[in-house]
N, C-alpha and C positions, 0 to 999 in steps of 0.2 A: 502493499500500501502505500501511496506518494501521497504526500499533504504538501498543498501550492498554499503559499505563507506571505504574507505582506510585513517585513521589518520596521521595527517602530525610528525608522529615521527620515528626516520628513525631509527628504533631497529628492531634485529632478534627476539623477543616475538610477536610485531604487525606488522611485513609484510603479516599481512592479514586482508581482509574486514571484518567489525563489524556490524553485522543489527542493524538500526532504526527506528522506526516507522516516517511514513511520517505524517506530521498533518493535518487535512480536508484542514484547509487555503493553504496550498502550496502544495494538486495535482496538482494541473492543471500548478505549475511551474518545478515542481523536474524535472530531465532529466539526462542521461547516461553524464559527464563530467562538469557537471558545480559542483563549489566551494560552500559547506555547513560550519555551524559551528553549530557539538554537545558538547553535554556531555558529558568526558571521566574521570572516575575515581570523582577527584575534581575536576578538570577545563574544561573550556572551549575550545577547539579548533577548526581549520581549517580540512576540510576533502575532500576528491572527490566520488561523486558520480561514483561508477563503474557500477551498473547495480540496475535495480529495480522486485521486484519479489511481487506473490502474498502473500505466509507463513512463519516464519522462523521456526526453529529447536529451537530457544530459547522461552522460555516461558516466561520470563518477560525482555519487551524491553524499551530503553529511546526513545524519539522523538527529533529531529532532532529541536535543536533551530532556528535558520533563514535561509537565503541562501544568500550567497554574490552575485550568476549570476544570473541574469534576463536569458540568454543565453549562452551552455556550451562555458568555456574558452575554449576547448579543441577538435578541431572534432572529428569524429568515425574514420579518419583514425592516428591523433595523439595517440586517446585512443591507438588504438591496436599498433601503434610502440610502446609502453611505454611497452607493455607487452614483446614485440620482444628486447628492450633494456635492460630491465630487461632480459632477458637468455643472451645473449648474454653478457656481463661485469658483471653480476651476482652482480647485486646494490638492494637496496631493490626498490619494485614497487618505493614508496611514494619518492625517488629519482629521478625515468625516469621521473615522472610527473612533480616536480619543475622544469627540470632542460630545461624544452619550455616553460616556462613562466619568463617574465621577472620581475629583482629583484623586483620592485617596487607591483608585484602581491602576493610575499611571505609575510604570515603573520605576527603581531608581537605582543607578549603577552603581555599584562600589570595586573600587580597582587594589589589589592588591598582591606584594609582592614574596614571592615563595623561593624560598634557596634549594639551588639543583646541588649545587658543591658543598664540602663541611665551610663550616667557619670559616677555620683557622687558615684558610685559602683568600680570606677578604681585608682589605684596608682595617685598623684597628675601629673607626669610629663606628662604619656602617657592623662591624660585628657587635660593638656595644647596641645598636637599636636593635638588631635581632636576637640580643638573646633576652633584654626587655620585653618584647614584641614578635611573638613567629606566629604567623605569616603578619610580615610590615604593612599596615595601610597606607597608602598615598598618602592622608592625609597627615599621619606623623612623620612622613620621607619630607614631605613639602614643608613643614614646619620645622625642619632641622637643617633644611638646604641641601639635601642630597640627591636630589632629582635627578642632578647632573654625571654624579658614580653610579648611580640605580645604573641612569640606561648605558653608562658604559659597560657595567657588568652584564647586563643585558643582551651586548652584543657580542661579549665573552663565554655567553653560554651558564658562568656562575649562579646568575637571578634571573626567573622567572615572573612576568607580570600574569595574573589573572582577575576576570572581570567576571565579578559575581551580582548577579542580577537581584534584588530586595523588594518586596513585596511591601509600598507602603498600609496598603489596606492590611487592619489587622482588627481579628476580630475579639471587643472586650469578653471578657470570662467572667465567671463572678465562681468564690470557694465557696460550696457548700458543704454540711455534717451531716449523718443519718446515726439514728439507734442501729449498733449492727446488732443484739441479742438481749432482748430483755433480761433474759437468764443472766447474762453477764453484768448485769448491773447490781448483783449482789455483791460480785466482787470486789467493789467500791472499798478500799479500805473508809473506817468511820472516819477518821482524822479530816480525810481530802473533801471538805468542806464544798470550794467550788468545785468538785466533779463533780457532786452530788447533785449541788441547784443547777446544775449542764445539763445533764442526765434528766433530772425532776420537769425542766421546762421543756426538753422535750416530749417526752413522755404526754405531759398536759396538752402540749401546743400542738406543734406539728411534727413529725416523727423524722423530717428533713427541713434545713431551715441555714437562711445565708450564713457565715461566719459573722460577718459585721454584724447582720440584729442579734444576734444568739450574745453576741458581745458585749452589746449595746444593754442586751434585756436581763443579765446576770452577773455583768461586771468581770465575768473571766477573762483573762489577759490571752495573748496565743501559744504560752510557754501549758497552760493548763490544757487546752485543745489538743494540743500535740502530743501530749504527754497520756492524751485518750487515746488519739489518733493510734502511737504507736504499743498501746497496752490494746486495741484491736477492739475496745467501746464504740468507734466510732467511727462513723467509713465517709472516706473526705471523694468528692469529684467536682468535674468543674463545667457548669453552666451556661451556657452564653446567653449576653447580657445586650440588648440595645440601649445607645447613650439618647437618651430622649434628652433633647433641647427642653421641652415642658412641662420637665418632670415637678416644677416646683408650682407649675399654674395649673387648676382647676375649671373644669370648662361647664357652665351650666347650662342644662340641654333646654334648645330651644323650638319652639311649631314653627310652621310655617304663618305668614301674612296670610290675611284676607285680601286677595288681588284685588285692585282698583281696574277699573273697567278697560282705562289704558293698558294697563299690561293684561291684563286677559285679550284683548284684541292681538296683542304681541308676541305673546308665548303661543296663541293657536299653531300658527305657520311652523314652529321649531316643533314643539310635539308632534305635528304631524310626520314632520320628516326621519323623528326619532322614532318613533312605532315604525315606520317602513320602512325603516334604517336604508335612509337616502342620503345621497350627498349633497349639501347645499349649503352656500357663505351669504350667513344674514349680518346686516349689519343694524345694530341696533344702537337707533341715534335718539337720545333721549338726556332733558336738559339736568342738571347739576343735581342731585337728588329725589331725583326722579323712581327712585328704587328699580334699577337694571341687577341689584347683587340679589334679590329678590327670586326675577325673574332665572339668573343664573339656578339658584339653590335648587328651585324648584323643578327645573330641567335636570338637573343629577341627580337630583330626587329621581324621575322617570327613570332614567336610565340606569339607576344603582335596581331599579325593581324586574329592569332588564339580563338583571347579572351580568351589564352592561360599567366599564368603566371610564373616566374623565377628568381631562387638564386641563385645570385652572387655571393661565398663568397672569402673573399681574407684574406693575413695572416696579423694577430696584424694592429695596427692601423697605421702605419706610412702610407702604402700608400693608407690609406681611404680619404685622403683631394683630388691629382691628380685623384686618381679613381671618385670619388665620381663629382670631376667638368665634364671627360668625360660623367656619366653615367646621371647626371643630365642636362650636355647639348644637350645629346641625346633624352632622353625619359622625360624631365622637371618634372614637379608633380607627375609622374607614379613611380619615386622612393622614396622608404624609405630606411633611410641609421642607420645600427647596430653595434655599436662598442663599445668600452669599455671607448672612450672618453669622452661620452656625460653623461648627467646629469639621476638620477634615473628617472626624472620626463618624461624627452626626449626620455627617450627609452622605457619609460612605451607606450607615444603617437604613436611615432613610430610603436610601436607592433602593437596598436589600429589601426591604419590604415590601416596596413596588415589584421586585425581580422574582418572589416569590411567591407574588399572589394575597399578600396579605392584610392589603389597602386597595381600593379602589379608586380615591381619589388621591390626586394631589395637587397640591398650589402650592406656585414656584414664579419663582423670575424663568428670563429665557432659558435657560438651560432645560427649564424642567421640560419643555416640548418635546421632550429624547426619553421621556419615561416611557420603560421596557414594558406599556399595555400589550397585550395579547389582542384583548377584545374593544375598542373603545367604542364609545357613545358618544360620547358629545366634545368638541375641545372649544376651548372661552376663549379669548386672547382681552382682557379690560382697558381701558385707555387704550386702542388699540393705535393712537398717534403713536403716542412715546417714542423717543428714539431708541432708548437701551435695549426695545426688541431684535435692534439692527446689531451684530456684533463686528467689529471696527479692528478683529486680526482675525488668522487662516485659523477655518474655511469662515470665511465674510458670509452669513446667513441672515435670514429676515426671518424669525420667531410666526410670521405673520404664511409665510409661503412652506415652512416648513408643516405649517397647521393643515394650509389647505392639501397638501401632497399627503400626509398621513391620513386626512380623512377623508380621501377620496380611495384611499388603499381599503379604509375599512367599512366605508360604506353610513359615515354618518355627518353630522351636520355641525357646520363651525360657526360661533359666533362672536362676531368681533363687536365690542362694545367702546362709546366714549360720546363727550357732550359736544368732543370739536372732532370728528375724526377728520384723518389724515385728506387733501385735496386726493390724493389716488383715489381709494379707498371708495370715498364721495362719490365720485366722476363715478366709479366703476357700478356703484348702486343705481344710476342715474341712468345708468345706460343698460343696465339689467341682468352686466356683470352677477352682479349679487341679489339678495330680496332685502331694501330699506325698510326696515320699522321704526317708528314713528312713536317717542314718549314725549308729549309736551306737555304736560304739567309734573310738580313737585308732587310729592309723595302725598303730604297733607294740605294738595292745595294752598300751603303757603306761598306768598307770592316770593318772585326771586328777588334778591338784596338792592335794595339802591345804591346806585355807583354815581360815584360824584369824582371827576374829574378836575386837576389842579392842575395848574399853569402855572410851574417852578421858576419861568423867567421875569411873572407877574411878583411872584412873592421874595425875585434878587432885588428887580427894580425895586419895589417899597424894601428895602436896607435890612429882610430877615436874610442868614448869611446861615444858618442852620437845616442840616438835611432835613427838618419834619414843618411839613406849611403847618400855619396859622391854625387852618380846619384840623387839623391830624390831630394837635395836641389837645386841641380843646375836648375834639368826639374822644378819644384818652380817658382824659380826666373825666370826661359825663359817664364813663364806663366802667370805670372805677369805683366813680362813688353808688353803681346799680352794685356793684360785685357783680360784671358782667366782664367775659374775656375776651382778648385782641392776640388777632397775628397780625406778626411784621413781616411783612415779606423784602426778599433784594436777593437778588441773583448773584452774589458774590462773597467768598468765604476771604478772612481774610483781615487784615487792621486799613490797610487802605493796598489801592490797588498798583500804585509805581512810587518811590521815591528821586525828587527829582534836584536840581541844585537852581536857586533861585538865580544865580549869578549868570552861567554858562548855561543855566541850560540843559546840560548831561543828566541822561537817564539813566536812573544805574541797572543795569543790563546783566540778563546770564551771560556765564563766558560761553556755555555750551549751547543754547540756541540764541535767535534773535527776536525774542520776546522780552517783556520788562521784567525786574523781578517782585513779588511781590510781598507786599514787610505784615509783619506776623508779628502781635504786639506778646503777645507769652510768652515768646522765646527771647525778644528782642531780636531777630531774625531776615532777613531778606530771603525766599524761599520763592525757587522755580517749580510753579504747575506743570512742568511737561515733563523735565530728566531727574527733578527730587534736588538740582543741583543748591544747597545753604550758605549761604553764609554772613555776617556781623555786620551791623549797622554800622556805615563808616560815621567817623567823628565829620571829617572835611573829605570834600566833593576830589571827587580823585584824579581830577583833571585842574580844573582852576587852585584848588586847595582852600574853598572858601567855606565857612563854615555856615553857609546858608542850605542846608539841608533843609527840603520838606517833605511833606506825606499829600498826594495826590489823589482825588477818588476817595469812596467810599467804599468798607467792607461791612459784614456783619460785626465783626469784634468791635469795631468802632461806632456803630451802630445802638450797641446795649452798652460803655464807656458812655457817648454824650445823651442817651436815654434817662442813665443812673445820674447825672451832673442835671439835667431840666426838673426830673421828677427822683428824689431818691425813694420816693414811698412804696416805689411800683417794682414789684418783683418780673424779674422777667428768665425765663427757658432760654439758651440758644442751642437752634439746631442747626451743625455745618458736618463737613468734613473731618472738622481738626476737633468737635467735640462727640464724635457719633462714631470712631475709628475705634476706641474696645467693643467688645463683645457685648449684646443684651441694651447696649446702652442709650441707644432707639427706643425699646421699651418701657427703661427707667424713664425718661425724659417726660415721655408721651404719659406715663400711667402717671406720674405725680401733676402732671399741668391739669389730666383728666378728673385728679381726686382735685385740684382748687390750689394748689402749692404755689403757683404762681398766676402773673395776671397776665402776663403778656407771654404769647410763645416767637419767640424769632427766627427765621431762618431761611435758609436757602430752596432752591426747588424742592427739595426731599416733603416740606411740609405743603406741598402744593396742590396735594392729590389724596383723595380717600381718606382723609380725616375726619370724623365726623363726632366731633364737641358739643351738647343741647347750650351752653353756659356761651357760646362765640359769639358775639354779634356784632365784632367790626373785625375789617379787614382793611388794613392797610399796605397798599404797595409805594417800596420807598422812589424806586426809580423806575417805571416803565422802559424805561430806552435801553436797555442792558443789552438786550439782540436784539434790538430794532436796528441797529448797525454794522450788523457784524456782515463780511465777503460772501451772503451763503442765499440763495434764492428761496429759501425756506424762510428766513428770518421773521417777513413779516406772521408769514402762517404761525409758529413758532410763540413770537409775541398775544397773538391775538387767545392760542389756548392755552398759554400759559397765564397771562391776565382773567380769562373764564374761569379756569378750573381752582385759582386762589378764591377767586371772586363767589363759587361756590360752595368754599369753609364757612360762611359767613351767614347766619340764619337757618341752617336746617331742619330747629325743629320750632316750639310753640313762641321761640321769640324770633321777629323781625330781626331783619340784618340790612348793616352796609359796610359800606366797599368804598374805600378812597385809595385813587390813584395820580400818584405824584409825576409826572410828567416833563420835558421840555421840547416833548411835539404834539401839544394836544391834537395836532390837527390829523396824527398819521391815519388810515382809516380803520387801518388795526386798532387803534386805542379809542376810538371813536365806537367802534360794533363791538367791542369787547364787553362798551357800558349796557348795553341793551342785550348783550348776548347772543346777538341777531345773526348766526351763524349760513340762515340763507344766502341773506346778503354779501358778507365776507366772500362767501364760494366763489358768487356770483361776479365780483369785483377783482377778488386775486384771481381766476380763472382767465378774465379777460388779460391779466396784467401777465400772466405765465403764457396765454396764447402768441400774446405777439412777441417774447423773450422768449420764445419756444424753448419751454424747460416741459418738466414733467406737469401735470399728464398727461400732456399733446404728443411729450417725445419721451422718448430711454435713455438714459443716461449713464455713461459707462468712465472711471476715473483711471488714471492710470497715473501711479506717481514715481517717480524713484528718485532716487538717493547715492548720496557718496560722499565725501570727505573734499577733493576736487572738485570747484565747484563747474569751470569747464565739460568734465568729463560728466557730470548730470546732465548737464544741459547739450554736450555733443547728441550720449543717447538717444535721450530725451527726441532732438533733433530725427533723428535716424528712423524712429519708431514714428512720428509724426507723418514721415514719406511716406512709410511702407501703406501704414492709416490710408493717405491718399488715394495714392495707387490703387490698392484692394477691394477699397468698398466706396459704393454707390455716391451721384450727385446728389443724392437726397440728404445724405450724412452731412452732416458739420461737425468739425474737425478745430476744436479752439487750443490754441497752444501753440509747439512749447510756452509756458510762464514759468517764473518760480512761483513755490507756493505762498499763499497767502502770510502762512509762516517757513519762511525760506528757509529755520537753519536748527535742527533738532537734536541735539547729543553730536553737533559737531559734524554733522553733514547736510548739506546743502541737498534744497528738494525742489524737485522740478516735476511740472505736473501738463499733460495732455485731458483733454475731457472730450469723450465723444458723444454724442447727438443723432439719435438715431430712431426711425421711425419702425419699419421693416429691412433686419438686415442678416437672414437667417444663417451665414455665411461667419456673420463675427463671432462666437461663441469659439470656432474653430480656428480663425487666425490669430486672436490672442493667445489663444492656448500656446499657438503658435511661437508667436512673441514672447510668452511666460518661459519657456523651453531653450529657445533662441539666447533670452538674456538672463537666464536664473543660474548665472554659472558661479562658483562656489570658489572660484578662484583667491586670491588679497586682494586686486584691483578689482575685483567685480564690484558692478552697480547691483545696489541693491531695489529691486522691482517688485510696486504689487499694484494689482487690478483690482478694483471696486468695481462690479454685475452691476449695482445699484446704489450708490453711494447718498449717505445720510450726511456723513463730515465732511464738504470740501475744504474745511484747512490743511 
């Protein structure tokens, strides 16, 4: 038997299968979709079996070393989905397979040095190391700076280097003990009080117990339990335990809400498709607070009754605590949760529950779309317009496309929900490719919050230099008096956006990227948000030695400080990347706000969506312009979506809400229309602009980005590629570039880009694949090339 294996090396030359002999002992175990460890050159690496056959065209074959899995980690559907993903996103097959597995299942490779000759024939400093540690690890050798000497010894065949594949996925086990035989209990000596206590406790409660629980209940030490095991009174065993990210929390069981007429009309066609096992993509367009979640929950309930499974995607981590509450409350232990806030081990355990068929619903961020379910009944993508559903590194997939592809294979509906759908989705719904379902009113017939737009230019003219308009401060005061809560939103973390010398105008730049450094007050440092470079704030300008260094722009830290100066009595909770980097911090901060421990929740876009607190009656947007002036054709759309979403946090229950939007461009249509949450008008206006400028949804777009340390090399190769495209594509396509990227340098590499706009180019994917193969050289002077077939970030 011969296995065709794809190995764990994402490189152009290796993006194909290699044949290996299957040892006699493993023939009954190997099958398509399991991971194996194989020799590859001098090392051993992990790979996936793609197929099994009787013979190979290669004469001398190596054998598979060992099998990692007993049953396939990827089922037949996911294996063929990886083929589709490779083709759609132009990635390597191994990258498509790896993205479907949790991080804990990616192999780690350790290198060890073994002796071939006796120790006495080695240099003394090497001999000493081998006496302390044999085999010698790469880490130790590197720490003692002997890698060069070892290289020499390997050449002379005195030492050899071996690779060991280590699985980082470990199953958590707990130690249990049980009574061996009741008769033996009489043999426990009378003075061994603790041993008696342990045996009595086990007799009374459960014959088998976790050692930790037993020690807590009886006060026995590890030594007492060890003695009892040694004497045969107790039998020791190890049982598998799941790491439960929610063991501290209890979820109250909730029942279905009675649906409004609006909701009944919307859910009817969905349930019809669920019951007839048919594929259909629905776009559920409902204003904020219109009860989209209840429709999701009742649809999933119907799917579970049919013994099928459901995937529910939510954007980013901030949505999960409240979402988890709703789903766990409704479906209890049937729910697995997957998002970036869990530890590697917790994610692995949640994935195993899905893989083993112990749960039937998964709630998670983007990668949960690959949950290994075998009988999908519905896939739901909440806030479908969110850009976080698009993966920005290889494979560059969009969760929406994967969802539709999987639903075709399972014969089940897809629901895309949003108060502000992406223009592409809404255009598809208008055209009839998706079925449009509308929810026009809020759940409790509450009015949408009243929105006030404040022109900050006027505030400046009238002498208010603060970042808060007078109206906003007045409204905050009113809310505090009424004991109501406020959300303040600013899409910038840090203290201020850049530092500049007032005398010569020098802006402190990152030495490795073409962006200014952001000032962070808590560490008194300047940080690059692209490569992570950090340095202290200079006391003098590095150019002209002036001491007039000032901070410009505003970040969340600065707002928090400013608010404290103006209103010291106001309690604030700040939520941004800096305050939520610790595990579980999101949940802690939101729970504290929910309990009323703070008056103001101040944050970046992580607080814009999905939060539902009854006491929030005022939302303040400190600057609506932060995204409006980015070099991105979706800037207006993103601004409108964000403002509508933030506004939707106010007045969701019985208290009316108000929203204040501060801006320097009040006349811009995306800000004007966000005031009335009028999506239809926004859609018409933006579609006209997109048509004129030839952008999606009227055209498709592909983005080619090249980077290299030498600016001429990057520009030169980009030019070559543009020429190839111009000569091979039809006249209907538009090729923009080569041109320097909006951020022209990141991590010391210059970046050039080329954009292709097209309507119908059947050969484009094949051509792009050829370009990738031609330029994906791994040599020292190679240019790095990235092709994004449907880019969401144009920077």
